C-alpha positions as CSV (number, residue, x, y, z in Angstrom):
1,M,-27.1,-13.2,1.8
2,S,-28.4,-14.1,-1.8
3,R,-26.1,-17.1,-1.2
4,F,-23.5,-18.4,1.1
5,L,-19.9,-17.7,0.2
6,F,-17.7,-20.8,0.2
7,L,-14.0,-20.8,-0.1
8,A,-11.4,-23.2,-1.2
9,L,-7.8,-22.0,-0.9
10,L,-4.6,-23.2,-2.4
11,A,-1.6,-21.2,-1.2
12,S,0.9,-20.3,-3.9
13,V,4.0,-21.0,-1.7
14,S,2.8,-24.6,-0.9
15,R,2.7,-24.0,2.8
16,L,-1.2,-24.0,3.0
17,A,-3.6,-26.2,1.2
18,I,-7.1,-26.2,2.7
19,S,-10.7,-26.3,1.9
20,Q,-13.8,-25.5,3.9
21,P,-17.0,-26.7,2.0
22,E,-19.6,-26.2,4.7
23,Q,-19.0,-23.2,6.7
24,P,-20.3,-19.7,5.6
25,L,-18.6,-16.6,5.9
26,P,-20.9,-13.6,5.7
27,F,-23.2,-13.2,8.6
28,R,-25.9,-10.8,7.9
29,T,-29.0,-12.7,6.3
30,L,-29.7,-14.8,3.4
31,M,-31.3,-11.7,1.9
32,E,-28.0,-9.7,1.4
33,V,-25.3,-9.6,-1.1
34,A,-21.6,-10.1,-0.2
35,K,-18.7,-9.8,-2.4
36,V,-15.2,-11.3,-1.8
37,K,-12.7,-9.0,-2.9
38,K,-9.2,-10.6,-2.1
39,I,-7.7,-13.5,-0.4
40,V,-4.2,-13.2,1.0
41,Q,-1.7,-15.3,2.9
42,V,0.2,-13.6,5.7
43,D,3.1,-15.9,6.8
44,T,1.0,-19.2,7.4
45,V,-2.3,-17.5,8.0
46,A,-5.0,-17.0,5.3
47,W,-7.1,-13.9,5.4
48,V,-10.1,-12.9,3.2
49,L,-11.7,-9.5,2.9
50,W,-15.2,-8.6,1.5
51,Y,-17.9,-6.1,1.8
52,E,-21.7,-6.7,2.4
53,K,-24.5,-4.6,1.1
54,D,-28.4,-4.3,1.0
55,H,-31.2,-4.6,3.4
56,S,-30.9,-6.8,6.6
57,S,-34.0,-8.7,7.7
58,I,-32.6,-9.1,11.3
59,G,-32.0,-5.7,12.4
60,L,-28.4,-5.1,11.3
61,R,-27.1,-2.5,9.1
62,D,-28.5,-1.9,5.6
63,N,-25.4,0.1,4.4
64,E,-22.3,-1.3,2.9
65,Q,-19.6,-2.5,5.4
66,V,-16.0,-3.9,4.8
67,F,-15.2,-7.0,6.8
68,A,-12.1,-9.2,7.3
69,A,-11.5,-12.8,8.6
70,R,-8.6,-15.0,9.2
71,I,-8.3,-18.7,9.8
72,V,-7.8,-20.2,13.2
73,K,-7.1,-23.8,14.3
74,D,-10.2,-25.6,15.5
75,P,-10.0,-29.4,15.5
76,T,-13.8,-29.5,16.2
77,A,-14.6,-27.7,12.8
78,D,-14.7,-29.2,9.5
79,G,-11.2,-29.1,7.9
80,G,-9.7,-28.4,11.5
81,F,-10.2,-24.7,11.2
82,S,-12.6,-21.8,11.6
83,W,-12.9,-18.3,10.4
84,R,-12.5,-15.5,13.0
85,A,-13.7,-11.9,12.2
86,V,-11.2,-9.3,12.9
87,G,-12.5,-5.6,12.9
88,N,-11.8,-2.2,14.4
89,G,-13.5,-3.1,17.6
90,T,-12.4,-6.8,18.1
91,T,-9.5,-6.2,20.5
92,G,-9.4,-9.3,23.0
93,Q,-12.3,-11.0,21.3
94,N,-12.7,-14.3,19.4
95,D,-15.5,-13.6,16.9
96,I,-15.7,-17.0,15.1
97,L,-18.1,-17.0,12.0
98,D,-20.4,-19.8,12.8
99,T,-24.0,-20.7,13.4
100,T,-24.2,-19.7,17.0
101,G,-25.4,-16.4,18.5
102,A,-28.8,-14.7,18.7
103,N,-29.2,-14.7,14.9
104,G,-27.5,-17.7,14.0
105,F,-24.5,-16.0,12.3
106,G,-21.9,-15.9,15.3
107,N,-21.2,-13.0,17.6
108,C,-20.8,-10.4,14.9
109,S,-24.5,-10.6,14.0
110,V,-26.0,-10.3,17.5
111,S,-26.6,-6.5,17.3
112,T,-25.5,-3.6,15.1
113,A,-22.9,-2.5,17.8
114,A,-21.4,-6.1,17.4
115,E,-21.6,-5.9,13.5
116,D,-19.9,-2.4,13.7
117,A,-17.1,-3.7,15.9
118,C,-16.5,-6.4,13.5
119,S,-16.3,-4.0,10.4
120,L,-13.3,-1.9,8.9
121,N,-15.3,1.1,8.0
122,K,-14.1,4.5,9.4
123,D,-17.7,5.3,10.0
124,A,-19.8,2.3,10.4
125,T,-23.0,3.9,9.2
126,H,-21.4,5.0,5.9
127,D,-21.0,3.0,2.8
128,A,-17.6,1.3,2.2
129,E,-16.7,-1.1,-0.4
130,D,-13.8,-2.4,-2.6
131,P,-11.5,-3.7,-0.1
132,R,-8.1,-4.7,-1.4
133,V,-5.3,-6.3,0.7
134,A,-1.5,-7.0,0.7
135,A,0.8,-8.4,3.3
136,G,3.7,-6.3,4.6
137,T,5.6,-4.3,7.3
138,L,6.9,-0.9,7.3
139,T,9.8,-2.2,9.5
140,P,12.6,-4.1,8.0
141,N,12.5,-7.8,9.5
142,G,9.3,-6.6,11.4
143,T,6.0,-8.6,11.8
144,T,4.3,-9.0,8.5
145,V,0.5,-8.1,8.9
146,P,-2.4,-7.6,6.4
147,W,-3.0,-3.9,5.1
148,T,-6.1,-3.0,3.2
149,A,-7.3,-0.2,1.2
150,F,-11.0,0.5,0.6
151,S,-13.3,3.3,-0.7
152,E,-15.7,4.8,1.7
153,D,-18.6,7.5,1.3
154,V,-17.4,10.7,3.1
155,G,-20.6,12.7,2.2
156,G,-21.2,15.5,-0.4
157,G,-21.3,12.8,-3.3
158,R,-17.7,12.0,-2.6
159,H,-16.0,8.9,-1.7
160,A,-12.4,8.6,-0.3
161,I,-9.7,6.0,0.1
162,F,-8.6,4.8,3.6
163,V,-5.8,2.5,4.5
164,S,-5.9,0.2,7.5
165,R,-3.7,-2.6,8.9
166,L,-3.9,-5.1,11.6
167,V,-2.5,-4.2,15.0
168,G,-2.0,-6.5,17.9
169,G,-3.0,-9.5,15.9
170,D,-6.8,-8.8,17.0
171,H,-8.1,-5.6,15.4
172,F,-7.4,-3.2,12.6
173,E,-6.4,0.5,12.7
174,L,-6.7,3.2,10.1
175,F,-3.3,4.4,9.0
176,N,-2.4,7.9,8.0
177,G,-4.0,9.3,11.1
178,G,-7.3,8.2,10.0
179,N,-7.3,10.4,7.1
180,P,-7.8,9.4,3.4
181,V,-4.8,9.1,1.0
182,S,-7.1,10.5,-1.8
183,G,-7.4,14.3,-2.3
184,P,-10.2,16.1,-0.3
185,A,-12.1,17.2,-3.5
186,E,-12.0,13.8,-5.2
187,D,-14.7,11.2,-5.6
188,A,-12.3,8.3,-5.3
189,G,-12.9,4.5,-5.8
190,T,-11.5,1.2,-7.1
191,P,-8.2,1.3,-4.8
192,D,-5.5,-1.3,-5.0
193,I,-2.5,-1.9,-2.6
194,T,0.9,-3.7,-2.8
195,F,4.2,-3.8,-0.9
196,F,7.6,-3.1,-2.5
197,G,10.1,-4.2,0.2
198,N,8.8,-2.2,3.4
199,T,7.0,0.4,1.4
200,P,3.2,0.3,0.9
201,Y,1.9,1.7,-2.4
202,V,-1.8,2.5,-3.0
203,S,-3.6,3.3,-6.2
204,W,-7.1,4.4,-7.0
205,T,-9.3,6.5,-9.6
206,A,-11.3,9.6,-9.4
207,K,-13.5,11.6,-11.5
208,Q,-12.5,15.1,-12.6
209,G,-15.3,16.6,-15.0
210,A,-16.1,14.0,-17.5
211,A,-12.6,12.3,-17.2
212,T,-11.5,9.4,-14.9
213,R,-8.1,10.1,-13.6
214,G,-5.6,7.5,-11.9
215,F,-3.4,8.1,-9.0
216,V,-0.5,6.4,-7.2
217,G,1.2,7.1,-4.1
218,H,3.2,5.6,-1.2
219,F,3.9,5.9,2.5
220,D,7.5,7.0,3.3
221,A,9.6,5.8,6.2
222,T,7.9,8.3,8.7
223,G,4.4,7.2,7.6
224,A,3.5,10.2,5.6
225,F,1.6,9.6,2.3
226,V,3.6,10.9,-0.6
227,S,2.0,11.1,-4.2
228,D,4.0,9.5,-7.0
229,T,1.5,11.0,-9.8
230,P,0.6,14.6,-8.7
231,G,-2.3,15.6,-10.7
232,G,-3.0,12.0,-12.0
233,I,-1.2,9.6,-14.1
234,R,0.4,10.7,-17.2
235,V,1.0,8.9,-20.6
236,P,4.4,8.7,-22.2
237,S,5.3,11.4,-24.7
238,N,5.4,10.4,-28.3
239,R,9.1,9.8,-28.1
240,G,8.7,7.5,-25.2
241,Q,10.8,9.7,-22.8
242,G,9.4,11.9,-20.2
243,N,5.7,12.5,-19.4
244,G,3.1,13.6,-21.7
245,G,-0.5,14.8,-20.6
246,R,-2.5,13.6,-17.8
247,A,-4.2,10.3,-18.8
248,S,-8.0,9.9,-19.2
249,L,-8.9,6.4,-18.0
250,I,-11.6,3.9,-18.6
251,D,-13.5,3.4,-15.4
252,A,-11.7,0.5,-14.0
253,R,-9.0,-0.2,-11.3
254,V,-5.4,0.9,-11.6
255,P,-3.8,-2.6,-10.6
256,L,-0.5,-2.6,-8.6
257,S,2.1,-5.2,-8.4
258,S,5.8,-5.5,-7.3
259,S,8.9,-7.2,-8.1
260,C,9.5,-7.3,-4.1
261,T,6.5,-8.4,-2.3
262,A,6.5,-9.8,1.2
263,D,6.7,-13.6,1.0
264,P,9.0,-16.3,2.4
265,F,11.3,-16.3,-0.7
266,T,12.1,-12.4,-0.1
267,K,12.3,-12.8,3.7
268,D,8.9,-10.6,3.8
269,G,10.4,-8.1,1.4
270,S,13.8,-7.4,3.0
271,A,16.0,-9.6,0.7
272,C,14.5,-9.2,-2.7
273,T,16.7,-10.3,-5.8
274,P,17.7,-7.5,-8.2
275,G,16.1,-7.8,-11.5
276,D,15.3,-6.1,-14.9
277,L,12.7,-4.0,-13.2
278,N,13.4,-3.1,-9.4
279,A,10.2,-1.1,-8.6
280,P,6.6,-1.3,-8.0
281,F,4.5,-1.0,-11.2
282,F,1.0,-0.3,-12.2
283,T,-1.1,-0.7,-15.4
284,F,-3.8,1.5,-16.8
285,T,-6.0,1.7,-19.7
286,T,-6.7,5.1,-21.5
287,A,-10.3,6.0,-22.6
288,G,-11.3,6.7,-26.2
289,S,-10.7,5.0,-29.5
290,P,-8.6,3.0,-29.7
291,Q,-8.1,2.2,-26.0
292,R,-4.4,1.7,-25.1
293,L,-3.0,-0.5,-22.3
294,F,0.1,1.1,-20.5
295,A,2.5,0.0,-17.8
296,Q,4.5,2.3,-15.6
297,A,7.1,1.9,-12.7
298,A,6.6,4.0,-9.6
299,T,10.2,5.0,-8.6
300,E,9.9,7.9,-6.2
301,G,9.9,5.6,-3.0
302,P,12.7,4.0,-1.1
303,N,14.2,1.2,-3.0
304,C,16.1,-1.6,-1.0
305,V,16.6,-3.7,-4.0
306,I,19.0,-1.2,-5.6
307,F,20.3,0.2,-2.3
308,A,21.0,-2.4,0.4
309,G,18.8,-1.7,3.4
310,C,17.6,1.5,1.6
311,R,20.6,3.0,3.7
312,V,22.9,6.0,3.0
313,E,25.4,7.3,5.3
314,V,26.5,11.1,5.0
315,T,29.4,12.1,7.4
316,V,30.7,15.9,7.2
317,R,34.3,16.5,8.2
318,H,36.4,19.6,7.5
319,G,34.1,20.9,4.8
320,V,33.7,17.7,2.9
321,A,31.1,15.1,3.1
322,D,31.5,11.2,2.5
323,V,28.4,9.8,1.0
324,I,28.4,6.0,1.8
325,A,26.0,3.3,0.5
326,T,26.0,-0.2,-0.9
327,L,24.8,-0.8,-4.4
328,R,23.4,-4.2,-5.3
329,H,24.3,-3.6,-8.8
330,R,26.1,-1.0,-11.1
331,E,24.3,2.2,-11.1
332,Q,24.6,6.0,-11.9
333,V,23.7,7.9,-8.8
334,G,23.2,11.4,-7.4
335,I,22.0,13.2,-4.3
336,L,18.9,15.3,-3.8
337,V,19.6,18.1,-1.4
338,Q,16.8,20.0,0.7
339,R,17.2,22.5,3.4
340,V,15.4,21.6,6.6
341,T,13.7,24.7,8.1
342,R,11.4,25.0,11.1
343,H,8.2,24.3,9.3
344,R,9.0,22.6,5.9
345,L,11.6,21.2,3.5
346,R,12.9,23.8,1.0
347,P,14.5,22.5,-2.4
348,V,18.2,23.2,-2.7
349,G,19.2,21.0,-5.7
350,R,20.6,17.9,-7.2
351,V,24.3,16.7,-7.3
352,P,25.4,14.1,-9.7
353,L,27.9,11.7,-8.2
354,G,28.6,9.6,-11.4
355,M,28.4,5.8,-12.2
356,H,29.5,3.3,-9.5
357,R,30.1,-0.5,-9.3
358,K,28.2,-3.1,-7.3
359,G,29.1,-3.2,-3.7
360,R,30.0,-0.6,-0.9
361,V,31.0,2.8,-2.4
362,R,32.3,5.8,-0.7
363,M,31.8,9.3,-2.8
364,R,33.1,12.6,-1.8
365,W,30.9,15.7,-2.0
366,N,32.4,19.2,-1.6
367,L,29.1,20.4,-0.1
368,R,28.4,22.6,-3.3
369,V,25.1,22.5,-5.0
370,G,25.1,24.2,-8.5
371,G,28.6,25.5,-7.9
372,K,27.4,27.3,-4.5
373,R,28.6,26.0,-1.2
374,L,25.9,25.4,1.3
375,H,25.1,27.9,4.1
376,A,25.3,26.8,7.8
377,G,22.3,24.7,8.7
378,R,20.4,21.5,8.5
379,Y,20.0,19.5,5.3
380,R,18.2,16.4,4.1
381,I,20.2,14.3,1.7
382,T,18.6,11.5,-0.4
383,L,20.8,9.2,-2.5
384,R,19.1,8.3,-5.9
385,A,19.8,5.8,-8.7
386,L,19.4,7.4,-12.2
387,D,19.1,5.9,-15.7
388,A,20.8,7.3,-18.8
389,H,18.1,10.1,-19.2
390,G,18.4,11.2,-15.7
391,N,15.1,9.5,-14.7
392,V,14.8,8.3,-11.1
393,L,15.0,4.6,-10.7
394,G,14.8,4.4,-6.8
395,L,15.9,6.2,-3.5
396,T,17.5,5.6,-0.1
397,R,15.8,6.7,2.9
398,P,16.9,10.2,3.7
399,V,19.4,11.4,6.3
400,T,19.8,14.7,7.9
401,I,23.2,16.4,8.2
402,R,24.4,19.7,9.8
403,V,26.8,22.1,8.0
404,H,28.8,24.5,10.2
């Protein structure tokens, strides 16, 4: 390292106030460069993610690798705790970052195999950088763990965005089947990640010709990745309604945040208080002169702040359906109807269901879309909250019904 990296943390929720003035984190050599990208608290545990680069003088990797470490109780260490590295290959291991081991940087530095096991890279021999981290869980009331998004070289002059999360408390595993969330033809970088309730959202940028485009997407309840900005982020139209053309951005991150993060005040995202903006949101700056800063909400994912538990029930009896949900405040709602075929979902249409009060509501639907009755078969139904212009504010998780 060009210098040791020392941390002093103060938790925002006043449950953790610690410092560690003498113990270094990075473990390659004094000749390398390490960049701390993000510190996050998951429940009562602090995590730090960083990446290391440049030549190793002790026989370790020379390429860029992403690492993560967590605090563990250690009465013999300064401050009463140590840092433990957690990577893709650390199952059942206790890799403390200290001055022990063959090279004096702990177990992760004794060999390239050990270093690779402590890294989060999909391919330990490829460059990976820019890790971002957020705490969350896909399962309501489930265990909150750190999730990270990072950029990795995939060859051909391209980089891709990968998402990984802690599994079993002792190692990371790539999500999305190990596949990137960015497009196969994109050279993607500068990711960010946040949670809205139990839904993780990811952003990144990518070059398209001379322009830089921004992208945002989320994982649905099945773990499939869904794009919220097909083709790239769009700037608002001149009248402020709807979308204009695709935005050309400055070469900078598209930062994400949320009104419903996983923390003790929201019961890890399962009990967020409704507010003026009930959605994840992102900011971006357009290129050109003058540069303009915009903020937009991502509203195409499940929204448990608007719909309690993100749940909708649909029961079909005698040719009529009852649509039941609990609204957390007054909303205009409607349903999205898709036909479930053997290999894919086929769009059928949308059905407005009007304005409804806060609380549990029961809405009748005659199984018609656009005036036409549904044919026999299976259909996926999603309840949506809408604004006065018909723009989507949030969704429930979908349910499947059968029409006879």
